PLY file of the C-alpha trace (Angstrom):
ply
format ascii 1.0
element vertex 388
property float x
property float y
property float z
element edge 387
property int vertex1
property int vertex2
end_header
-28.09 50.34 -59.44
-31.64 49.12 -58.68
-33.75 50.20 -61.65
-36.54 51.47 -59.39
-34.18 53.81 -57.55
-32.76 55.17 -60.79
-36.27 55.69 -62.14
-37.44 57.43 -58.98
-34.47 59.81 -58.96
-34.63 60.48 -62.70
-38.34 61.30 -62.48
-37.78 63.87 -59.74
-34.91 65.43 -61.67
-37.10 65.57 -64.78
-39.84 67.31 -62.75
-37.37 69.96 -61.65
-37.24 68.98 -57.97
-33.49 68.39 -58.13
-30.87 69.55 -60.64
-29.03 66.29 -60.03
-28.41 63.46 -57.58
-25.63 60.96 -56.92
-26.76 57.66 -55.38
-24.86 54.58 -54.25
-26.18 51.16 -53.31
-23.86 48.45 -51.98
-24.58 44.83 -51.11
-21.47 43.12 -49.87
-18.84 43.84 -52.55
-21.40 44.73 -55.23
-21.44 48.54 -55.51
-23.61 50.51 -57.94
-23.29 54.27 -58.36
-25.68 56.42 -60.36
-25.05 60.09 -61.19
-28.11 61.83 -62.66
-28.42 65.41 -63.84
-26.25 68.45 -63.22
-24.84 70.34 -60.22
-27.11 73.37 -60.56
-30.41 74.30 -62.18
-29.71 75.74 -65.63
-26.10 74.57 -65.46
-24.14 72.20 -67.67
-21.73 70.58 -65.19
-22.81 66.95 -64.81
-23.05 65.22 -61.47
-20.20 62.72 -61.18
-19.37 59.83 -58.93
-16.66 61.95 -57.24
-18.66 65.18 -56.92
-18.12 66.63 -53.41
-21.16 67.39 -51.24
-21.81 69.29 -48.02
-23.00 66.35 -45.92
-24.19 68.49 -42.97
-25.60 66.26 -40.20
-24.10 63.11 -41.69
-21.08 64.52 -39.82
-22.68 63.40 -36.54
-22.09 59.62 -36.88
-18.49 60.29 -37.91
-17.99 62.26 -34.72
-19.63 59.50 -32.68
-17.22 56.93 -34.11
-14.25 59.14 -33.21
-15.63 59.46 -29.67
-15.75 55.69 -29.28
-12.21 55.35 -30.62
-10.96 57.76 -27.95
-12.98 55.91 -25.32
-11.28 52.67 -26.32
-7.93 54.47 -26.00
-8.85 55.50 -22.46
-8.76 59.21 -23.37
-12.31 59.66 -22.11
-15.11 57.72 -20.42
-18.65 57.87 -21.76
-20.05 58.01 -18.21
-17.78 60.80 -16.97
-19.12 64.35 -16.57
-18.28 66.55 -19.54
-16.98 69.18 -17.10
-13.91 66.99 -16.54
-12.66 68.05 -19.99
-14.84 71.14 -20.35
-14.62 72.95 -17.00
-16.41 75.92 -18.59
-19.62 73.89 -18.23
-19.23 73.05 -14.53
-21.55 75.75 -13.23
-24.52 75.38 -15.57
-28.02 75.35 -14.10
-31.35 74.48 -15.79
-34.15 76.81 -16.86
-37.27 76.48 -14.75
-39.07 76.20 -18.08
-37.48 76.11 -21.58
-39.25 79.24 -22.81
-38.83 81.13 -19.54
-36.53 83.95 -18.35
-32.83 83.16 -18.14
-32.67 84.10 -14.47
-35.32 81.60 -13.44
-33.29 78.41 -13.00
-33.01 75.31 -10.85
-29.99 73.11 -10.03
-29.09 70.20 -12.31
-30.24 66.83 -10.96
-27.06 65.19 -12.21
-24.03 66.14 -14.33
-24.12 66.00 -18.12
-22.04 63.02 -19.32
-20.25 62.28 -22.58
-22.94 59.70 -23.33
-25.57 62.45 -22.99
-23.83 64.35 -25.78
-23.88 61.27 -28.02
-27.55 60.50 -27.35
-28.68 64.15 -27.44
-30.10 63.88 -23.93
-27.90 66.59 -22.37
-30.82 68.99 -22.00
-29.94 71.54 -24.71
-30.68 71.67 -28.42
-33.30 72.49 -30.99
-36.29 73.94 -29.17
-39.75 73.07 -30.49
-42.68 75.11 -29.21
-45.93 74.12 -30.92
-45.06 73.84 -34.61
-42.19 76.36 -34.46
-38.49 75.49 -34.33
-36.25 77.73 -32.19
-38.84 80.47 -31.57
-37.50 83.81 -30.22
-37.78 82.88 -26.54
-35.07 84.18 -24.17
-32.69 81.19 -24.42
-32.81 81.18 -28.24
-32.25 84.94 -28.38
-29.33 84.49 -25.98
-27.46 81.85 -27.97
-28.06 83.73 -31.17
-26.76 86.92 -29.57
-23.62 85.08 -28.48
-22.93 83.93 -32.07
-23.08 80.24 -31.18
-25.01 79.12 -34.31
-26.75 76.25 -32.51
-29.27 75.61 -35.29
-28.68 76.37 -38.95
-24.98 75.84 -39.77
-24.62 79.01 -41.85
-23.57 81.76 -41.50
-20.91 80.13 -39.36
-19.91 80.91 -35.80
-17.01 83.41 -35.66
-15.69 81.88 -32.43
-12.93 79.33 -32.05
-13.61 76.21 -29.95
-12.37 77.61 -26.61
-14.32 80.85 -26.89
-17.36 79.00 -28.21
-17.49 76.65 -25.23
-16.87 79.52 -22.80
-19.88 81.35 -24.19
-22.01 78.22 -24.18
-21.10 77.64 -20.55
-22.56 81.04 -19.66
-26.04 79.77 -20.60
-28.38 77.56 -18.59
-29.55 74.23 -19.96
-33.10 74.05 -21.29
-33.99 70.70 -19.70
-32.61 68.40 -17.04
-29.91 65.99 -18.31
-31.44 62.68 -19.38
-34.96 64.07 -19.52
-35.63 64.45 -23.23
-34.06 64.22 -26.71
-32.96 67.59 -28.12
-31.26 67.83 -31.49
-27.88 69.12 -32.62
-26.15 70.81 -29.67
-24.61 67.61 -28.33
-22.24 67.09 -31.23
-21.23 70.76 -31.33
-20.08 70.44 -27.72
-18.61 67.00 -28.41
-16.35 68.41 -31.12
-14.70 70.70 -28.56
-14.46 67.88 -26.02
-12.81 65.45 -28.46
-10.14 67.96 -29.42
-9.25 68.38 -25.75
-9.33 64.66 -25.05
-7.01 63.96 -27.98
-4.92 67.11 -27.43
-5.15 67.96 -31.12
-7.52 69.90 -33.38
-10.70 68.10 -34.34
-9.83 67.99 -38.04
-6.43 66.43 -37.30
-8.04 63.86 -35.01
-10.60 62.78 -37.62
-7.92 62.66 -40.31
-5.57 60.52 -38.23
-8.06 58.08 -36.73
-10.70 57.74 -39.47
-10.16 59.49 -42.78
-6.59 58.35 -43.50
-7.12 54.72 -42.38
-10.34 54.53 -44.43
-8.87 56.25 -47.50
-11.38 59.12 -47.24
-9.14 61.57 -49.09
-12.01 63.80 -50.22
-13.56 64.31 -46.78
-12.87 67.18 -44.40
-13.97 70.50 -42.98
-12.66 72.30 -46.06
-11.38 71.59 -49.57
-8.65 73.00 -51.82
-10.12 75.95 -53.77
-10.32 74.08 -57.09
-12.15 71.21 -55.46
-14.42 73.50 -53.43
-15.47 75.12 -56.70
-16.97 71.75 -57.69
-19.50 71.79 -54.84
-23.04 71.80 -56.24
-25.18 74.86 -55.71
-27.46 74.66 -52.66
-31.25 75.02 -52.85
-34.16 75.33 -50.43
-37.77 75.76 -51.51
-39.15 79.30 -51.59
-42.34 79.23 -49.46
-43.98 81.69 -51.85
-43.50 79.57 -54.97
-42.84 76.07 -53.65
-39.91 75.84 -56.07
-36.23 75.32 -55.15
-34.47 78.65 -54.67
-30.69 78.99 -54.58
-29.08 79.92 -51.26
-25.70 81.62 -51.38
-24.64 81.56 -47.71
-22.61 78.37 -48.14
-20.70 79.11 -51.35
-17.46 77.46 -52.50
-15.29 80.25 -51.09
-16.46 79.39 -47.56
-15.40 75.77 -48.04
-11.97 76.62 -49.49
-10.42 77.49 -46.10
-10.36 75.89 -42.65
-13.27 77.02 -40.45
-12.66 78.92 -37.23
-15.01 76.48 -35.49
-15.05 72.98 -37.03
-18.62 71.82 -36.52
-19.02 68.29 -35.25
-22.72 68.59 -36.00
-22.63 69.55 -39.66
-19.25 70.71 -40.89
-17.95 68.01 -43.24
-17.84 67.69 -47.00
-17.49 64.24 -48.55
-18.16 62.05 -51.58
-20.21 58.94 -52.23
-17.22 56.60 -52.20
-15.65 58.23 -49.15
-18.83 57.87 -47.12
-19.19 54.31 -48.36
-15.86 53.53 -46.65
-17.21 54.88 -43.36
-20.56 53.10 -43.74
-18.78 49.85 -44.51
-16.64 50.20 -41.38
-19.84 50.09 -39.31
-21.46 47.33 -41.35
-18.27 45.27 -40.94
-18.45 45.81 -37.15
-15.38 48.01 -36.93
-13.02 46.32 -39.39
-11.63 47.93 -42.55
-9.40 46.01 -44.95
-8.50 43.47 -42.30
-7.61 46.15 -39.73
-9.80 46.78 -36.72
-10.39 50.51 -36.15
-13.30 50.18 -33.74
-14.34 47.35 -31.46
-17.39 45.27 -32.25
-18.84 46.32 -28.89
-18.45 50.01 -29.76
-20.17 49.58 -33.11
-23.01 47.71 -31.40
-23.40 50.51 -28.84
-23.34 53.15 -31.56
-26.02 51.44 -33.65
-28.39 50.42 -30.81
-31.26 52.62 -29.64
-30.60 54.30 -26.27
-33.87 56.23 -25.91
-37.01 55.45 -23.96
-40.36 55.55 -25.79
-41.02 58.92 -24.14
-37.72 60.32 -25.39
-38.44 59.00 -28.90
-41.80 60.78 -28.80
-40.04 63.99 -27.76
-38.11 63.86 -31.05
-41.30 64.55 -33.00
-40.91 64.79 -36.77
-37.12 64.84 -36.50
-36.99 61.25 -35.25
-40.25 60.18 -36.86
-40.63 57.27 -34.45
-37.05 56.06 -34.79
-34.75 55.63 -31.84
-31.30 57.13 -31.47
-27.98 55.44 -30.93
-24.76 57.45 -30.84
-24.89 60.14 -33.53
-27.47 58.37 -35.68
-31.07 57.14 -35.84
-32.01 53.49 -35.36
-35.37 52.10 -36.46
-37.08 50.32 -33.57
-40.12 48.98 -35.40
-41.11 48.33 -38.99
-41.70 51.48 -41.02
-42.40 52.26 -44.68
-38.83 51.42 -45.70
-37.79 48.34 -43.69
-38.01 46.37 -40.50
-36.22 47.37 -37.27
-32.43 47.59 -37.11
-31.79 49.98 -40.00
-29.53 52.84 -38.91
-28.16 56.04 -40.42
-28.90 59.74 -40.71
-29.53 62.57 -43.16
-27.98 65.99 -43.79
-29.99 69.19 -43.97
-28.44 70.28 -47.26
-30.07 67.29 -48.96
-28.12 64.08 -48.25
-28.96 60.76 -46.60
-27.43 57.41 -45.70
-28.45 54.19 -44.02
-27.12 50.70 -43.37
-29.36 47.66 -43.01
-27.28 44.90 -41.38
-30.02 42.29 -41.90
-29.79 42.86 -45.66
-26.07 43.64 -45.87
-27.21 46.87 -47.51
-25.70 50.37 -47.68
-27.61 53.22 -49.34
-26.24 56.74 -49.87
-28.12 59.52 -51.70
-26.43 62.89 -52.21
-28.09 66.07 -53.46
-27.89 69.72 -52.42
-31.62 70.36 -52.29
-32.78 70.52 -48.68
-36.29 69.45 -49.67
-35.01 65.88 -50.01
-35.74 65.55 -46.30
-39.36 66.73 -46.48
-40.83 66.01 -49.94
-41.26 62.25 -49.62
-38.02 61.43 -51.42
-36.40 59.83 -48.36
-39.10 57.19 -48.12
-39.44 56.74 -51.89
-35.71 56.36 -52.50
-35.26 54.13 -49.45
-37.98 51.70 -50.54
-36.66 51.67 -54.11
-33.13 50.83 -52.98
-34.33 47.49 -51.56
-35.56 46.34 -54.97
-32.96 44.10 -56.58
0 1
1 2
2 3
3 4
4 5
5 6
6 7
7 8
8 9
9 10
10 11
11 12
12 13
13 14
14 15
15 16
16 17
17 18
18 19
19 20
20 21
21 22
22 23
23 24
24 25
25 26
26 27
27 28
28 29
29 30
30 31
31 32
32 33
33 34
34 35
35 36
36 37
37 38
38 39
39 40
40 41
41 42
42 43
43 44
44 45
45 46
46 47
47 48
48 49
49 50
50 51
51 52
52 53
53 54
54 55
55 56
56 57
57 58
58 59
59 60
60 61
61 62
62 63
63 64
64 65
65 66
66 67
67 68
68 69
69 70
70 71
71 72
72 73
73 74
74 75
75 76
76 77
77 78
78 79
79 80
80 81
81 82
82 83
83 84
84 85
85 86
86 87
87 88
88 89
89 90
90 91
91 92
92 93
93 94
94 95
95 96
96 97
97 98
98 99
99 100
100 101
101 102
102 103
103 104
104 105
105 106
106 107
107 108
108 109
109 110
110 111
111 112
112 113
113 114
114 115
115 116
116 117
117 118
118 119
119 120
120 121
121 122
122 123
123 124
124 125
125 126
126 127
127 128
128 129
129 130
130 131
131 132
132 133
133 134
134 135
135 136
136 137
137 138
138 139
139 140
140 141
141 142
142 143
143 144
144 145
145 146
146 147
147 148
148 149
149 150
150 151
151 152
152 153
153 154
154 155
155 156
156 157
157 158
158 159
159 160
160 161
161 162
162 163
163 164
164 165
165 166
166 167
167 168
168 169
169 170
170 171
171 172
172 173
173 174
174 175
175 176
176 177
177 178
178 179
179 180
180 181
181 182
182 183
183 184
184 185
185 186
186 187
187 188
188 189
189 190
190 191
191 192
192 193
193 194
194 195
195 196
196 197
197 198
198 199
199 200
200 201
201 202
202 203
203 204
204 205
205 206
206 207
207 208
208 209
209 210
210 211
211 212
212 213
213 214
214 215
215 216
216 217
217 218
218 219
219 220
220 221
221 222
222 223
223 224
224 225
225 226
226 227
227 228
228 229
229 230
230 231
231 232
232 233
233 234
234 235
235 236
236 237
237 238
238 239
239 240
240 241
241 242
242 243
243 244
244 245
245 246
246 247
247 248
248 249
249 250
250 251
251 252
252 253
253 254
254 255
255 256
256 257
257 258
258 259
259 260
260 261
261 262
262 263
263 264
264 265
265 266
266 267
267 268
268 269
269 270
270 271
271 272
272 273
273 274
274 275
275 276
276 277
277 278
278 279
279 280
280 281
281 282
282 283
283 284
284 285
285 286
286 287
287 288
288 289
289 290
290 291
291 292
292 293
293 294
294 295
295 296
296 297
297 298
298 299
299 300
300 301
301 302
302 303
303 304
304 305
305 306
306 307
307 308
308 309
309 310
310 311
311 312
312 313
313 314
314 315
315 316
316 317
317 318
318 319
319 320
320 321
321 322
322 323
323 324
324 325
325 326
326 327
327 328
328 329
329 330
330 331
331 332
332 333
333 334
334 335
335 336
336 337
337 338
338 339
339 340
340 341
341 342
342 343
343 344
344 345
345 346
346 347
347 348
348 349
349 350
350 351
351 352
352 353
353 354
354 355
355 356
356 357
357 358
358 359
359 360
360 361
361 362
362 363
363 364
364 365
365 366
366 367
367 368
368 369
369 370
370 371
371 372
372 373
373 374
374 375
375 376
376 377
377 378
378 379
379 380
380 381
381 382
382 383
383 384
384 385
385 386
386 387
């Protein structure tokens, strides 16, 4: 483990910003894992190398890889309209303006494609008005009223995939397809589409095509009760105090049974070593243990920016100037951490991962404090991981 990364993490744990963190840095076959602190403030259970974590939006690149596997099988085409597999979406129109009345719509200029779901350019997702995320405008009130859970992953949607997509199809899009980058909704829809393309539940598809071949035995949409009990407590800063406050809406009992709606946007739990296997698959251009699971061309497409400069700008603080491939961010110019070409993504519960092909580097940092994404730790830990 790079000493600077260990020191940076240990200092933040000592200051009370995190109860504990598990980090992993890999260069070629050299893998270092560091487990610092405990799983909850005031607790005595130490973080371990095999501690399970809610990886939230780090689910998205996993789903993208599964999409490309099915595309290679001929089960779907990235350029085909999503309505081919999701006829519930065939009649959608587009709001005249994103914050306007639901009955003021215009026709779509072109169909939404599978690629639009992967690149988050379908025209639906996190709505930013000024400095507010998902303000109570009509379309946000509508999806919340339908129980779709388009934004925060918890409390979970009570609807199974077929009912969920039927309800989503009753709504207009917020923007024209291909117009702008909008976060999160694409991979929720994609999860339903993949299950139909493969003719099997999403969890079974991911298990068969990715988790079992990669040996990711601790990754899934749920865990056995004893293992779910090992999930760290989840924290988000209290605006009144600025200190991490425990949130109880994603407790172990929720993760000890299969979800009604397996979320392709944020529904997986995993471990450092399990996610290393997935990260290595991409760094090795689709090969694991001598077996090719994904073509080199698919990995290249997944890890290449597909956005225009205007679409990158529309991502605001979520993209932070990075581009977007399929299910993950791609740096397009030098930033505080590295030069262009680094790719990966973070999870809203307090996890992050990136690969840097130019350096042969994989970095995974797992906590359950959401502030990891906003308190400067992402940049600090990323820079420190490059120090040998």
